[in-house]
VEXDREN-621761 format. One record per residue (C-alpha): residue number from 1; residue in three letters; x, y, z. Coordinates in nm, 3 decimals. Example, Ala and Ser with C-alpha at 12.3 -4.5 7.8 and 13.67 -1.06 7.14 Angstrom:
{seq:1&type:ALA&u:1.230&v:-0.450&w:0.780} $
{seq:2&type:SER&u:1.367&v:-0.106&w:0.714} $
//
This chain:
{seq:1&type:MET&u:1.302&v:-6.333&w:-7.847} $
{seq:2&type:THR&u:1.669&v:-6.253&w:-7.780} $
{seq:3&type:GLN&u:1.823&v:-6.006&w:-8.021} $
{seq:4&type:ASN&u:2.130&v:-6.134&w:-8.204} $
{seq:5&type:PRO&u:2.433&v:-5.919&w:-8.119} $
{seq:6&type:LEU&u:2.596&v:-5.710&w:-8.389} $
{seq:7&type:ILE&u:2.965&v:-5.628&w:-8.403} $
{seq:8&type:PHE&u:3.009&v:-5.267&w:-8.517} $
{seq:9&type:ILE&u:3.351&v:-5.229&w:-8.679} $
{seq:10&type:ILE&u:3.471&v:-4.870&w:-8.711} $
{seq:11&type:ASP&u:3.809&v:-4.820&w:-8.880} $
{seq:12&type:ASP&u:3.929&v:-4.594&w:-9.161} $
{seq:13&type:ASP&u:4.146&v:-4.871&w:-9.308} $
{seq:14&type:ASP&u:3.952&v:-5.069&w:-9.571} $
{seq:15&type:GLU&u:4.166&v:-5.380&w:-9.533} $
{seq:16&type:VAL&u:4.131&v:-5.383&w:-9.154} $
{seq:17&type:ARG&u:3.754&v:-5.349&w:-9.177} $
{seq:18&type:SER&u:3.729&v:-5.634&w:-9.427} $
{seq:19&type:ALA&u:3.959&v:-5.860&w:-9.225} $
{seq:20&type:LEU&u:3.768&v:-5.798&w:-8.904} $
{seq:21&type:ALA&u:3.433&v:-5.860&w:-9.073} $
{seq:22&type:LEU&u:3.563&v:-6.193&w:-9.208} $
{seq:23&type:LEU&u:3.694&v:-6.287&w:-8.865} $
{seq:24&type:MET&u:3.355&v:-6.221&w:-8.708} $
{seq:25&type:GLU&u:3.181&v:-6.416&w:-8.984} $
{seq:26&type:SER&u:3.414&v:-6.711&w:-8.927} $
{seq:27&type:VAL&u:3.277&v:-6.755&w:-8.574} $
{seq:28&type:GLY&u:2.914&v:-6.691&w:-8.667} $
{seq:29&type:LEU&u:2.892&v:-6.327&w:-8.559} $
{seq:30&type:GLN&u:2.719&v:-6.063&w:-8.770} $
{seq:31&type:SER&u:2.893&v:-5.733&w:-8.826} $
{seq:32&type:GLU&u:2.849&v:-5.389&w:-8.976} $
{seq:33&type:THR&u:3.144&v:-5.180&w:-9.092} $
{seq:34&type:TYR&u:3.195&v:-4.803&w:-9.088} $
{seq:35&type:ALA&u:3.480&v:-4.604&w:-9.236} $
{seq:36&type:CYS&u:3.447&v:-4.323&w:-8.984} $
{seq:37&type:ALA&u:3.291&v:-4.247&w:-8.648} $
{seq:38&type:ALA&u:3.060&v:-3.983&w:-8.797} $
{seq:39&type:HIS&u:2.888&v:-4.240&w:-9.019} $
{seq:40&type:PHE&u:2.832&v:-4.466&w:-8.719} $
{seq:41&type:ILE&u:2.684&v:-4.179&w:-8.516} $
{seq:42&type:GLU&u:2.443&v:-4.095&w:-8.802} $
{seq:43&type:GLN&u:2.298&v:-4.448&w:-8.791} $
{seq:44&type:PHE&u:2.341&v:-4.518&w:-8.419} $
{seq:45&type:ASP&u:2.047&v:-4.692&w:-8.255} $
{seq:46&type:PRO&u:2.098&v:-4.763&w:-7.880} $
{seq:47&type:SER&u:1.844&v:-5.046&w:-7.894} $
{seq:48&type:ARG&u:2.074&v:-5.258&w:-8.111} $
{seq:49&type:ALA&u:2.270&v:-5.503&w:-7.899} $
{seq:50&type:GLY&u:2.633&v:-5.603&w:-7.951} $
{seq:51&type:CYS&u:2.971&v:-5.434&w:-7.920} $
{seq:52&type:ILE&u:3.198&v:-5.192&w:-8.103} $
{seq:53&type:ILE&u:3.547&v:-5.259&w:-8.237} $
{seq:54&type:LEU&u:3.688&v:-4.911&w:-8.270} $
{seq:55&type:ASP&u:4.009&v:-4.764&w:-8.410} $
{seq:56&type:VAL&u:4.155&v:-4.494&w:-8.188} $
{seq:57&type:ARG&u:4.297&v:-4.258&w:-8.448} $
{seq:58&type:MET&u:4.081&v:-4.171&w:-8.749} $
{seq:59&type:GLN&u:4.026&v:-3.860&w:-8.957} $
{seq:60&type:GLY&u:3.756&v:-3.637&w:-8.816} $
{seq:61&type:MET&u:3.607&v:-3.779&w:-8.497} $
{seq:62&type:SER&u:3.860&v:-4.000&w:-8.317} $
{seq:63&type:GLY&u:3.772&v:-4.322&w:-8.142} $
{seq:64&type:LEU&u:3.810&v:-4.157&w:-7.802} $
{seq:65&type:MET&u:3.579&v:-3.874&w:-7.909} $
{seq:66&type:LEU&u:3.320&v:-4.130&w:-8.019} $
{seq:67&type:GLN&u:3.348&v:-4.305&w:-7.684} $
{seq:68&type:GLU&u:3.281&v:-3.976&w:-7.507} $
{seq:69&type:SER&u:2.981&v:-3.907&w:-7.732} $
{seq:70&type:LEU&u:2.827&v:-4.249&w:-7.666} $
{seq:71&type:GLN&u:2.851&v:-4.197&w:-7.290} $
{seq:72&type:GLN&u:2.565&v:-3.948&w:-7.324} $
{seq:73&type:HIS&u:2.334&v:-4.242&w:-7.388} $
{seq:74&type:GLU&u:2.192&v:-4.454&w:-7.107} $
{seq:75&type:ILE&u:2.279&v:-4.772&w:-7.300} $
{seq:76&type:HIS&u:2.534&v:-4.820&w:-7.577} $
{seq:77&type:PRO&u:2.741&v:-5.115&w:-7.700} $
{seq:78&type:PRO&u:3.064&v:-5.175&w:-7.506} $
{seq:79&type:ILE&u:3.381&v:-5.070&w:-7.688} $
{seq:80&type:ILE&u:3.698&v:-5.259&w:-7.777} $
{seq:81&type:PHE&u:3.972&v:-5.024&w:-7.895} $
{seq:82&type:ILE&u:4.230&v:-5.129&w:-8.152} $
{seq:83&type:THR&u:4.522&v:-4.910&w:-8.251} $
{seq:84&type:GLY&u:4.863&v:-4.902&w:-8.405} $
{seq:85&type:HIS&u:4.954&v:-4.579&w:-8.228} $
{seq:86&type:GLY&u:4.834&v:-4.626&w:-7.872} $
{seq:87&type:ASP&u:5.021&v:-4.541&w:-7.556} $
{seq:88&type:VAL&u:4.972&v:-4.632&w:-7.190} $
{seq:89&type:PRO&u:4.794&v:-4.310&w:-7.078} $
{seq:90&type:MET&u:4.556&v:-4.338&w:-7.373} $
{seq:91&type:ALA&u:4.476&v:-4.699&w:-7.287} $
{seq:92&type:VAL&u:4.426&v:-4.617&w:-6.919} $
{seq:93&type:ASN&u:4.185&v:-4.333&w:-7.001} $
{seq:94&type:ALA&u:3.988&v:-4.553&w:-7.242} $
{seq:95&type:ILE&u:3.951&v:-4.834&w:-6.987} $
{seq:96&type:LYS&u:3.855&v:-4.589&w:-6.711} $
{seq:97&type:ALA&u:3.584&v:-4.456&w:-6.941} $
{seq:98&type:GLY&u:3.439&v:-4.806&w:-6.973} $
{seq:99&type:ALA&u:3.619&v:-4.971&w:-7.265} $
{seq:100&type:VAL&u:3.635&v:-5.350&w:-7.245} $
{seq:101&type:ASP&u:3.984&v:-5.374&w:-7.393} $
{seq:102&type:PHE&u:4.260&v:-5.180&w:-7.568} $
{seq:103&type:LEU&u:4.451&v:-5.390&w:-7.822} $
{seq:104&type:GLN&u:4.762&v:-5.297&w:-8.016} $
{seq:105&type:LYS&u:4.784&v:-5.375&w:-8.389} $
{seq:106&type:PRO&u:4.880&v:-5.632&w:-8.497} $
{seq:107&type:PHE&u:4.676&v:-5.823&w:-8.241} $
{seq:108&type:ASN&u:4.613&v:-6.191&w:-8.186} $
{seq:109&type:GLU&u:4.280&v:-6.291&w:-8.343} $
{seq:110&type:GLN&u:4.183&v:-6.511&w:-8.050} $
{seq:111&type:ALA&u:4.260&v:-6.231&w:-7.806} $
{seq:112&type:LEU&u:4.025&v:-6.005&w:-8.001} $
{seq:113&type:LEU&u:3.752&v:-6.269&w:-8.012} $
{seq:114&type:ASP&u:3.785&v:-6.323&w:-7.637} $
{seq:115&type:SER&u:3.736&v:-5.949&w:-7.588} $
{seq:116&type:VAL&u:3.436&v:-5.950&w:-7.822} $
{seq:117&type:TYR&u:3.266&v:-6.227&w:-7.624} $
{seq:118&type:ARG&u:3.332&v:-6.040&w:-7.299} $
{seq:119&type:ALA&u:3.188&v:-5.724&w:-7.450} $
{seq:120&type:ILE&u:2.876&v:-5.906&w:-7.572} $
{seq:121&type:ALA&u:2.825&v:-6.053&w:-7.224} $
{seq:122&type:LYS&u:2.866&v:-5.707&w:-7.070} $
{seq:123&type:ASP&u:2.616&v:-5.559&w:-7.313} $
{seq:124&type:GLU&u:2.362&v:-5.833&w:-7.237} $
{seq:125&type:GLN&u:2.401&v:-5.771&w:-6.864} $
{seq:126&type:GLN&u:2.359&v:-5.393&w:-6.904} $
{seq:127&type:ARG&u:2.049&v:-5.432&w:-7.117} $
{seq:128&type:GLY&u:1.899&v:-5.680&w:-6.872} $
{seq:129&type:GLN&u:1.949&v:-5.438&w:-6.585} $
{seq:130&type:ALA&u:1.806&v:-5.149&w:-6.787} $
{seq:131&type:SER&u:1.499&v:-5.356&w:-6.879} $
{seq:132&type:GLN&u:1.444&v:-5.448&w:-6.514} $
{seq:133&type:GLN&u:1.477&v:-5.086&w:-6.407} $
{seq:134&type:ALA&u:1.230&v:-4.974&w:-6.673} $
{seq:135&type:GLU&u:0.978&v:-5.230&w:-6.545} $
{seq:136&type:LEU&u:1.023&v:-5.114&w:-6.183} $
{seq:137&type:GLN&u:0.982&v:-4.751&w:-6.284} $
{seq:138&type:GLN&u:0.661&v:-4.839&w:-6.468} $
{seq:139&type:ARG&u:0.525&v:-5.007&w:-6.156} $
{seq:140&type:LEU&u:0.615&v:-4.700&w:-5.952} $
{seq:141&type:ALA&u:0.441&v:-4.472&w:-6.201} $
{seq:142&type:ARG&u:0.115&v:-4.666&w:-6.155} $
{seq:143&type:LEU&u:0.090&v:-4.556&w:-5.791} $
{seq:144&type:THR&u:-0.144&v:-4.274&w:-5.699} $
{seq:145&type:PRO&u:0.015&v:-3.973&w:-5.522} $
{seq:146&type:ARG&u:-0.125&v:-4.091&w:-5.188} $
{seq:147&type:GLU&u:-0.005&v:-4.448&w:-5.242} $
{seq:148&type:ARG&u:0.340&v:-4.312&w:-5.317} $
{seq:149&type:GLU&u:0.337&v:-4.103&w:-4.999} $
{seq:150&type:VAL&u:0.242&v:-4.406&w:-4.792} $
{seq:151&type:LEU&u:0.499&v:-4.623&w:-4.970} $
{seq:152&type:ASP&u:0.780&v:-4.375&w:-4.907} $
{seq:153&type:LEU&u:0.698&v:-4.368&w:-4.535} $
{seq:154&type:VAL&u:0.678&v:-4.747&w:-4.520} $
{seq:155&type:VAL&u:1.024&v:-4.768&w:-4.673} $
{seq:156&type:GLN&u:1.149&v:-4.522&w:-4.410} $
{seq:157&type:GLY&u:1.041&v:-4.774&w:-4.147} $
{seq:158&type:LEU&u:0.730&v:-4.602&w:-4.013} $
{seq:159&type:ARG&u:0.443&v:-4.812&w:-3.880} $
{seq:160&type:ASN&u:0.089&v:-4.770&w:-4.007} $
{seq:161&type:LYS&u:-0.023&v:-4.566&w:-3.705} $
{seq:162&type:ASN&u:0.272&v:-4.328&w:-3.745} $
{seq:163&type:ILE&u:0.204&v:-4.291&w:-4.116} $
{seq:164&type:ALA&u:-0.160&v:-4.214&w:-4.038} $
{seq:165&type:HIS&u:-0.051&v:-3.947&w:-3.792} $
{seq:166&type:ASN&u:0.195&v:-3.791&w:-4.039} $
{seq:167&type:LEU&u:-0.057&v:-3.781&w:-4.324} $
{seq:168&type:TYR&u:-0.360&v:-3.692&w:-4.110} $
{seq:169&type:ILE&u:-0.560&v:-3.994&w:-4.232} $
{seq:170&type:ALA&u:-0.712&v:-4.297&w:-4.063} $
{seq:171&type:GLN&u:-0.493&v:-4.601&w:-3.998} $
{seq:172&type:SER&u:-0.741&v:-4.815&w:-4.191} $
{seq:173&type:THR&u:-0.692&v:-4.584&w:-4.491} $
{seq:174&type:VAL&u:-0.316&v:-4.624&w:-4.462} $
{seq:175&type:GLU&u:-0.359&v:-5.002&w:-4.466} $
{seq:176&type:VAL&u:-0.565&v:-4.982&w:-4.786} $
{seq:177&type:HIS&u:-0.312&v:-4.758&w:-4.962} $
{seq:178&type:ARG&u:-0.023&v:-4.974&w:-4.841} $
{seq:179&type:SER&u:-0.189&v:-5.292&w:-4.966} $
{seq:180&type:ARG&u:-0.263&v:-5.141&w:-5.307} $
{seq:181&type:ALA&u:0.088&v:-4.999&w:-5.338} $
{seq:182&type:MET&u:0.248&v:-5.334&w:-5.257} $
{seq:183&type:GLU&u:0.020&v:-5.505&w:-5.508} $
{seq:184&type:LYS&u:0.113&v:-5.258&w:-5.783} $
{seq:185&type:MET&u:0.483&v:-5.294&w:-5.697} $
{seq:186&type:GLN&u:0.441&v:-5.675&w:-5.700} $
{seq:187&type:ALA&u:0.591&v:-5.702&w:-5.354} $
{seq:188&type:ASN&u:0.482&v:-6.004&w:-5.149} $
{seq:189&type:SER&u:0.634&v:-5.886&w:-4.822} $
{seq:190&type:LEU&u:0.788&v:-5.582&w:-4.658} $
{seq:191&type:SER&u:1.138&v:-5.716&w:-4.720} $
{seq:192&type:ASP&u:1.047&v:-5.772&w:-5.086} $
{seq:193&type:LEU&u:0.922&v:-5.413&w:-5.107} $
{seq:194&type:MET&u:1.240&v:-5.280&w:-4.946} $
{seq:195&type:ARG&u:1.453&v:-5.475&w:-5.194} $
{seq:196&type:ILE&u:1.257&v:-5.336&w:-5.489} $
{seq:197&type:MET&u:1.272&v:-4.976&w:-5.368} $
{seq:198&type:LEU&u:1.641&v:-5.002&w:-5.286} $
{seq:199&type:SER&u:1.706&v:-5.135&w:-5.636} $
{seq:200&type:ILE&u:1.526&v:-4.837&w:-5.789} $
{seq:201&type:LYS&u:1.718&v:-4.587&w:-5.576} $
{seq:202&type:LEU&u:2.055&v:-4.749&w:-5.650} $
{seq:203&type:ASN&u:1.989&v:-4.775&w:-6.026} $
{seq:204&type:PRO&u:1.775&v:-4.478&w:-6.132} $
{seq:205&type:LEU&u:1.688&v:-4.444&w:-6.500} $
{seq:206&type:ASN&u:1.701&v:-4.066&w:-6.487} $
//
Protein backbone atom coordinates (compact mmCIF):
# COMPACT_ATOMS: atom_id res chain seq x y z
CA MET A 1 0.00 0.00 0.00
CA THR A 2 1.43 3.38 -1.04
CA GLN A 3 2.01 5.80 1.81
CA ASN A 4 0.20 9.12 1.45
CA PRO A 5 2.73 11.98 1.30
CA LEU A 6 2.83 14.52 4.10
CA ILE A 7 3.77 18.16 3.65
CA PHE A 8 5.91 19.27 6.59
CA ILE A 9 5.55 23.04 7.02
CA ILE A 10 8.26 24.65 9.15
CA ASP A 11 7.96 28.40 9.72
CA ASP A 12 8.09 30.59 12.82
CA ASP A 13 5.25 32.79 11.54
CA ASP A 14 1.87 31.50 12.77
CA GLU A 15 -0.07 33.11 9.94
CA VAL A 16 2.23 31.68 7.27
CA ARG A 17 1.95 28.19 8.74
CA SER A 18 -1.84 28.39 8.84
CA ALA A 19 -2.09 29.76 5.31
CA LEU A 20 0.18 27.08 3.91
CA ALA A 21 -1.71 24.32 5.72
CA LEU A 22 -4.99 25.60 4.25
CA LEU A 23 -3.44 25.76 0.79
CA MET A 24 -2.31 22.15 1.04
CA GLU A 25 -5.72 21.10 2.34
CA SER A 26 -7.41 22.84 -0.60
CA VAL A 27 -5.70 20.47 -3.04
CA GLY A 28 -6.17 17.35 -0.92
CA LEU A 29 -2.70 17.20 0.63
CA GLN A 30 -2.15 16.43 4.31
CA SER A 31 0.25 18.59 6.27
CA GLU A 32 1.93 18.96 9.63
CA THR A 33 3.15 22.32 10.93
CA TYR A 34 6.14 23.17 13.10
CA ALA A 35 7.07 26.53 14.60
CA CYS A 36 10.78 25.77 14.61
CA ALA A 37 13.30 23.39 13.09
CA ALA A 38 14.17 21.89 16.48
CA HIS A 39 10.61 20.64 17.00
CA PHE A 40 10.67 19.00 13.57
CA ILE A 41 14.00 17.29 14.31
CA GLU A 42 12.61 15.92 17.60
CA GLN A 43 9.80 14.14 15.74
CA PHE A 44 11.62 13.40 12.48
CA ASP A 45 10.97 9.95 11.05
CA PRO A 46 12.81 9.28 7.74
CA SER A 47 10.27 6.62 6.80
CA ARG A 48 7.51 9.21 6.40
CA ALA A 49 7.14 10.22 2.77
CA GLY A 50 6.43 13.72 1.48
CA CYS A 51 8.29 17.01 1.33
CA ILE A 52 9.26 19.96 3.51
CA ILE A 53 8.28 23.60 3.06
CA LEU A 54 10.93 25.39 5.06
CA ASP A 55 11.53 29.00 6.07
CA VAL A 56 15.16 30.03 5.71
CA ARG A 57 15.52 32.37 8.67
CA MET A 58 14.10 31.28 12.02
CA GLN A 59 15.15 31.67 15.64
CA GLY A 60 17.47 28.92 16.77
CA MET A 61 18.20 26.44 14.00
CA SER A 62 17.87 28.10 10.59
CA GLY A 63 16.38 26.42 7.56
CA LEU A 64 19.82 25.96 6.01
CA MET A 65 21.09 24.37 9.22
CA LEU A 66 18.15 21.96 9.17
CA GLN A 67 18.91 21.08 5.56
CA GLU A 68 22.50 20.27 6.52
CA SER A 69 21.31 18.14 9.45
CA LEU A 70 18.91 16.12 7.28
CA GLN A 71 21.67 15.31 4.81
CA GLN A 72 23.09 12.95 7.43
CA HIS A 73 20.17 10.63 6.72
CA GLU A 74 20.12 8.25 3.77
CA ILE A 75 16.55 9.31 2.94
CA HIS A 76 14.72 12.49 3.92
CA PRO A 77 11.89 14.51 2.38
CA PRO A 78 12.97 16.97 -0.34
CA ILE A 79 12.99 20.62 0.73
CA ILE A 80 11.31 23.70 -0.71
CA PHE A 81 12.69 26.89 0.81
CA ILE A 82 10.55 29.98 1.29
CA THR A 83 11.94 33.28 2.52
CA GLY A 84 11.40 36.98 2.71
CA HIS A 85 15.10 37.65 3.18
CA GLY A 86 16.83 35.43 0.64
CA ASP A 87 19.66 36.38 -1.66
CA VAL A 88 21.17 34.77 -4.75
CA PRO A 89 24.18 33.08 -3.05
CA MET A 90 21.88 31.64 -0.39
CA ALA A 91 19.53 30.26 -3.03
CA VAL A 92 22.40 28.80 -5.05
CA ASN A 93 23.83 27.03 -1.99
CA ALA A 94 20.43 25.63 -1.04
CA ILE A 95 19.80 24.26 -4.54
CA LYS A 96 23.31 22.79 -4.74
CA ALA A 97 22.61 21.02 -1.46
CA GLY A 98 19.55 19.37 -2.99
CA ALA A 99 16.65 21.76 -2.41
CA VAL A 100 13.85 21.46 -4.97
CA ASP A 101 13.11 25.19 -5.05
CA PHE A 102 13.82 28.52 -3.37
CA LEU A 103 10.81 30.86 -3.38
CA GLN A 104 10.65 34.48 -2.28
CA LYS A 105 7.75 35.69 -0.12
CA PRO A 106 5.18 36.65 -1.22
CA PHE A 107 5.08 33.77 -3.68
CA ASN A 108 2.51 32.64 -6.20
CA GLU A 109 0.40 29.83 -4.72
CA GLN A 110 0.42 27.82 -7.94
CA ALA A 111 4.18 28.14 -8.19
CA LEU A 112 4.48 26.70 -4.69
CA LEU A 113 2.07 23.86 -5.46
CA ASP A 114 4.03 23.03 -8.62
CA SER A 115 7.18 22.81 -6.50
CA VAL A 116 5.39 20.63 -3.94
CA TYR A 117 4.30 18.16 -6.62
CA ARG A 118 7.85 18.04 -8.01
CA ALA A 119 9.20 17.43 -4.52
CA ILE A 120 6.70 14.62 -3.87
CA ALA A 121 7.67 12.98 -7.17
CA LYS A 122 11.35 13.28 -6.25
CA ASP A 123 10.72 11.75 -2.84
CA GLU A 124 8.80 8.84 -4.37
CA GLN A 125 11.65 8.19 -6.81
CA GLN A 126 14.29 8.30 -4.04
CA ARG A 127 12.33 5.91 -1.84
CA GLY A 128 11.77 3.53 -4.74
CA GLN A 129 15.49 3.42 -5.45
CA ALA A 130 16.32 2.94 -1.77
CA SER A 131 13.82 0.07 -1.51
CA GLN A 132 15.31 -1.60 -4.58
CA GLN A 133 18.82 -1.22 -3.20
CA ALA A 134 17.78 -2.69 0.15
CA GLU A 135 16.32 -5.72 -1.65
CA LEU A 136 19.51 -6.23 -3.69
CA GLN A 137 21.66 -5.95 -0.58
CA GLN A 138 19.49 -8.57 1.14
CA ARG A 139 19.99 -10.93 -1.78
CA LEU A 140 23.74 -10.35 -1.61
CA ALA A 141 23.77 -11.05 2.12
CA ARG A 142 22.20 -14.48 1.52
CA LEU A 143 25.30 -15.67 -0.38
CA THR A 144 27.81 -17.87 1.39
CA PRO A 145 31.41 -16.56 1.53
CA ARG A 146 32.43 -18.98 -1.23
CA GLU A 147 29.45 -18.05 -3.42
CA ARG A 148 30.41 -14.41 -3.01
CA GLU A 149 34.00 -15.15 -4.01
CA VAL A 150 32.84 -16.96 -7.13
CA LEU A 151 30.33 -14.22 -7.94
CA ASP A 152 32.94 -11.47 -7.66
CA LEU A 153 35.22 -13.32 -10.08
CA VAL A 154 32.36 -13.95 -12.49
CA VAL A 155 31.61 -10.23 -12.51
CA GLN A 156 35.28 -9.55 -13.25
CA GLY A 157 34.85 -11.60 -16.43
CA LEU A 158 36.69 -14.78 -15.43
CA ARG A 159 35.59 -18.11 -16.87
CA ASN A 160 34.75 -21.06 -14.67
CA LYS A 161 38.09 -22.80 -15.27
CA ASN A 162 40.00 -19.62 -14.34
CA ILE A 163 37.90 -19.16 -11.22
CA ALA A 164 38.60 -22.77 -10.26
CA HIS A 165 42.32 -22.17 -10.70
CA ASN A 166 42.25 -18.96 -8.64
CA LEU A 167 40.28 -20.52 -5.77
CA TYR A 168 41.98 -23.94 -5.90
CA ILE A 169 38.68 -25.79 -6.32
CA ALA A 170 37.22 -28.03 -9.00
CA GLN A 171 35.50 -26.46 -12.00
CA SER A 172 32.37 -28.47 -11.21
CA THR A 173 32.34 -26.90 -7.74
CA VAL A 174 32.61 -23.45 -9.29
CA GLU A 175 29.62 -24.23 -11.49
CA VAL A 176 27.56 -25.25 -8.45
CA HIS A 177 28.46 -22.10 -6.50
CA ARG A 178 27.85 -19.92 -9.55
CA SER A 179 24.44 -21.47 -10.15
CA ARG A 180 23.40 -21.03 -6.52
CA ALA A 181 24.68 -17.45 -6.42
CA MET A 182 22.76 -16.51 -9.56
CA GLU A 183 19.63 -18.13 -8.14
CA LYS A 184 19.93 -16.19 -4.87
CA MET A 185 20.58 -12.95 -6.78
CA GLN A 186 17.56 -13.74 -9.02
CA ALA A 187 19.67 -13.34 -12.14
CA ASN A 188 18.48 -15.28 -15.19
CA SER A 189 21.60 -14.66 -17.27
CA LEU A 190 25.14 -13.36 -17.01
CA SER A 191 24.08 -9.98 -18.41
CA ASP A 192 21.28 -9.85 -15.83
CA LEU A 193 23.80 -10.60 -13.08
CA MET A 194 26.17 -7.91 -14.34
CA ARG A 195 23.34 -5.37 -14.37
CA ILE A 196 22.37 -6.24 -10.80
CA MET A 197 25.93 -6.07 -9.47
CA LEU A 198 26.63 -2.83 -11.29
CA SER A 199 23.49 -1.33 -9.77
CA ILE A 200 24.65 -2.30 -6.28
CA LYS A 201 28.13 -0.83 -6.82
CA LEU A 202 26.76 2.42 -8.26
CA ASN A 203 24.15 2.86 -5.50
CA PRO A 204 25.57 1.44 -2.26
CA LEU A 205 23.44 1.71 0.88
CA ASN A 206 26.46 2.18 3.10
